[in-house]
N, C-alpha and C positions, 0 to 999 in steps of 0.2 A: 633249598637246604644246603646243597653243596657250596653255593656261592657264599652263603652266610658263614660257613665253616672256614672257607678260604679267607674271608674278610677278617674274621676273628684272629686267624693265624697271622695275617699281615699286620694287624694292629699290635699284637703281642710282640712280633719281631721289631716293628718300628719303635715301640716303647723300650724294648731291651737295648737297641743300638743307640738310642738318643737319650736314655736316662742319665748316663754319666755326663753328657754334654749339658743337658738342661739343669742338672742339679749339682754341678761341679762346685766344690768348695774353693774358696780363694787360695791361690798359691802364695805362700809366704816363705821367705828363706833368706839366708846369707851365703854368699860364695866368696872365696878369696883365692889369691895367688901370691905366694911368697917366693922371693928370689934371694938366694944365698951366693956370696962370692968369697973367694980366698979361704975356703974351709972355715969361715966364721960361723959361730953358733947363733949370732944375731942376724936376722934377715936384713939384707941391704934395702929391700923394698917389700911392702905389703900393699896389695891392691884389693879392695873389697867392694862388693855390691850387695845391697839389701834390696829385695823386691817384695812387693805385695801386688798380686795380680787379681783383680776382682772378676766376678762372673761375667761382666760385660766387656772384658778384655782391657779395662782401664788399668794402667800401671802407675804405681807410686814407688819411688825408689830413692836410694841414697848411695852416692859414690864416695869412696875414700881412698886417697893415694898417699902413702907415707914412704918417702925415699931418703937416701943418704943416711941410713941408719937412724931415722927418726928426726933428722935435722930439717926436713921439708915435709910439712903436713898439709895436704890440700884436701881438707874435708871439714865438715860434712857438706856435700853438694846435693841438694834435693832436686828431684825432677818428677815430672808427670808426663806420661805418654800413653800410647796404645799398643797392644800386642797384635801384630798382623803377620800371619804365616810364620809363627815362632820367632819373629824379629821385633825388636823394640828400638826405635830411633830415639836417641838421647841428645837433645840439645843442652849444652851446659856452658857455664862460665867458671873459670878457676877462681879460687879465693886469693890468688896472687895477681889478679888483674887481667888475665887472659879472657877474652870474650868470644862468643859465637862459635864455640866448638861443637862438633857433631860426631857422635859415635853410634855404632849399632851393636846391640847386645843380641846374641842368638841363643835360644834355648837348644841345647844339645843333650837330650836325655836328662841326666841329673846335673850336668855341667852347664856353664855359660861360656860363650866366647865373646870377647870384646874386640872390636875393630874401630880404631880412631879414623873416621872418614875425613874430617876437616879439623885440623889443629886449631885451638883457640888463638886469636890474635893477641900476642902479648905473652907474659910469663905464665907457665902452667907446669904441672908435674904429673902427667898421666902417660902411661905406656901406650904404644901404638897398637899392639896386639897382646892378648892374654887369653889363656884358658883357665877359668876359675872353677874350683872344686867346691862342693857344698861343705859348709862348716858343720862340724858335729855339734849337736845341741845337747844340752844338759837336761835330762828329763826328770830331775828330782822334784818331788812334790812336798 
């Protein structure tokens, strides 16, 4: 009887700790980083990332880099990858001809960090490092 009670408690604890992992809803969102220079009201650059992370840690995303006050727009760049240890390796090509770039996106709480590991060969317009903040969503129905 005592062993049966302990077994029930263990099953309940196991269920409680694994419930969120087993039934996690997909993570979807948009993050961005804006850079302003010379006290200008218009951002010099905007870098954004959209992600959808499925339950099996498959990631689908979109990169967008807009610089020189909107004169260079390198987007949309779609990618698919896998989330491993809160990191997403992102192989990508630039819309300006740069190929075989590699970056790592790291989930840091509500924010994302972007590290360009290997610059694309050729022309591209992506920052080397960025800390992206979640974009506010409009919840009107």
